[in-house]
N, C-alpha and C positions, 0 to 999 in steps of 0.2 A: 504494500500500500504506500505509494510514493507520498512524500511530504510529512510522514509521521515519524521518521527516524527509526523505523523498525528494521530488524535484521533482513537481509536480502535472500538468505537461504530458506530452505524448507524445514529445517530442524525446529521442532517445537510447535509447528502449526497444527491446527485442529484437524482431525480426520473427518471425512465426509460423513461417516457413520454417526459422529457426534451431532452434526447438523440434522441428519435424517431423523434421529431419535427425537430431537426437539420439535421438528416439524410434525412428526406423527403424534406426539403426546400433548402438544399445546391444545388448550381448550378454546381459547379465543385467538384470533389472528387480526392484525391490523392490515387493512387493504387500502392502498393509495391509488387513486385514479386521477385523471385530469379532466376538468370541466371544459366545455367548448370554448370558453373565453381564456383558457390557460391557467385558471386558478386550480390549486390542488384540492382534492377531496379525500379525506381520511375517515374510514369507518371500521368498526369492529364487525367481523363476520365469524361464523362457525364454518369449519371445513374439514377436509380429509387430505392427508398426505398419503398417496397410494402409488406405488411403483414409480417413484421419482417425479410425480406430478401433484400439484395442489389443486383440489377441486372444491368448489363452493357453489351454492345456489343463492338466488336472489329474485326478487320480482322484476319482471321485464321493464316496469315503469320506475324502478328505483333509480336514484341519482347515479349509483355506481354502474348499473346496467346501461343507462343512457350514455354515460361517459365512455364505457367500453365499446359501445356501438360506433362511436366516432373516433376513438383512439384506444386501441387494444393494449397499449403499453401500460404496465402497472407494476406495483411493488407490493409484496405480501411479506409480513414479518410475524414472528412468534410473539406471544404476549409478554414474556419475561425479558426485560431489557438487560438484566444482569448476565444472562446466558442467551443472547439473541442470535437469531438467524434471520437474515433479510434476503429475500429472493426477488430479483428483477426479472421480469418476463413479459410475455405477450399472452393475453387471455384469448382463448378460443372457445366458442360454444360447442358443447358436446352434443353430437347428434345420434350417437350409437345408443339404441334403446337398451341393449344388454348392459352397457356401462351405466346408464341412468338407473336401471333397476338395482345394480350392484351398489351404486352410490346411495340410493335410498335406504337399502338394508344396512349398510355400514354406518351411515349417518345416524339412523335411528338408534342403532346399537351404541354408538359412541356417546351420543347426547341424551339417550333415554328420552327421546322426543317423538311423539306420535306424528308421523308424516302422512297419515292416511288422507287428511283433508287436502293435501297438496299433491298427492301422488298422481292423480289423473292429469293435472295441468303440467306436471313435470314430464310424465311419460308421453304426453301428446306434443311436447315441445312448446306448449304455450308459454311456459316459464323456463328460463334458462338454467343450465348448469354450465359453469365455466371450468376450463382446465388451464392452469398456468404452468408451463414448463420453464424451468430455470434457464436464463441466459447467463446471468452472473449471480452469485450468491456470496454473502458475507457472514462470517461467524465471529462473534465477540463474546469472550468469557471473562467477566470481571474478576472472578476468583483466581484465574490462571495468569493474570496480568495482560497488559496490552500487547506484549510481545508475541502472544499466540493469535492475535487477530489474523483471520484467514480470509482469502478471496478465492472462490472457485469459478472457473470459466467453463461454460458448457457449449458455446457456439464458436 
C-alpha cells in the first residue's frame, strides 16, 4: 500500500482465508454505491459470502438498486472495523433461478428470517439479487498492527 511506509515484501501479510472467514461470518455489511449526481450512498445490508462472491438482495426501487442500475461499481465491507475486509467490485444481477433458490435457503438459515413473503418476487426476478465479485480487496487487522495491512488483486 504505497504512501503508508509499510514493508514492501509479502512477509506478515494476511492470508486470503482470513478475509474469507470475515466475509462469511459478518452479520451486517456496509455497501457503498454512487448516486446519479456522484454523491456516495452508504447503507447496511445483510448478505452471503459464497464461493468467492458476495450476494445480497434489495428492493428494485431502493436507492442502492437504482444507483447500481446506473453505475454497477460499488464497495462492500464487513461490519467490524477492527478486523475489516473491504471489497471493491462490480455488482451484477443474478438471473440463475437455481442460484436464487440457493440464496434464499442460505439467507434464511443465516439470518433466521422468514423469506416466504419475498420468495415469489425474488424467484420471478421482480426483485433483484446482486453478486459482487472482488476486483480489489483490503484486509486490516488492528490487533496485528498496520504492518499486516493487505491488498488482494483479482483482475
